[in-house]
C-alpha positions, 0 to 999 in steps of 0.5 A: 304940469310938473307940480300938479295939485291933486285933492289939495296936495301938490306933488312932483309928478315927474318922479312918478311912473309905473314902478312907483309906490304911493302910500296914501294916509287918510285916503278918504274914498281913494280919490288921490290914489285913483287919479295918480294910478290912472295917470301914472300907473303907480301902485297905491296903498291907501289907509283909511280909518273911517269904516264907511269910507274904507269900504267905499274905496274901489280896489284893483290890482294896483290900488289896495285899501286897508282899514287902519289909522296911521300913527306912531305905534300899533294898537287901537285908538278912539276915532272921532267921527264928524258929519263932515267926513274930512274932519274925522280925527284921532286927536280932536272932536270937531264941532259937528262931532257925531260919535266916537269909535275904536279903530286899529292903528299902525305905524309906517314901519310895521305896515311896510313890514306886515304887507311886504312893501319894499319902498315908498316913492310918494308919501301923502298924509291928510290925517287930521293932526295925526301926521305929527305922530306918523313922523315921530314913528318913522326913523331918519333912515326911512324918511331919507329913503322917500323921494317926496312927501306931501302933507296937510299939517293941521296947524290951521285948527287952533284947538289942536295947538300944533304950531310948535310941533309942525315947526319942529317936524319941518326943521327935522325934515330940513336937517335930513336933506329935504327942501320944504315948499309951503304952497299954502298962504298962511299955515302949512295945510299944503306942504311938499317935502322934496328929497335933495338926494332925488331932486336937483337944485333946478327942480327945487327952484322950479317948485318955489317958482311954481309956488310964487306964480300961484300966489301972483295968480291969486293977487291978479284974480283978486285985483280983477274981481 
């Protein structure tokens, strides 16, 4: 499948191989990176802010984990922990908030410089609203060097009030030469940015067709009950 959905994130798998480098922001237990490392032999760098989740990531020669929250700058911030690990956030205390801790934060340029990462072939973000800050901390030149970026934007959480910022981010990416494919139905929790410098018009068309076939499949399943 050219555009598989890995842990809720669509990607363009044909761009990945054993030379690829993946930066996985909000890695949880490392599931997303583990799948792609096993299938394509990619080198994966996983950032996870939650100490318990970070410590549970199984590392290897090709899968490296780091205890950081990705952001727009280096430092430290309050990190709100929820009883649902997938709702932990720098931005918002969820209804099932348990406690707040202080975690180290790092920008993507600083991370790449500190750990001598020369390129990113796939950037994945699932960081509970902090994706906006990460984009702000990345230069146009750095973004344009990345072939594909898969993002779970959090405009589906009303309390975060991210609708305007998400649209601004998408418009910026389009102005930098990215095609934006929104695989989710109503909000932007599954967005794939494809760099037109690395992907042909045919690939972008195929991505859009894949999106619509998925939608048609949902309609048929509802109709059939």
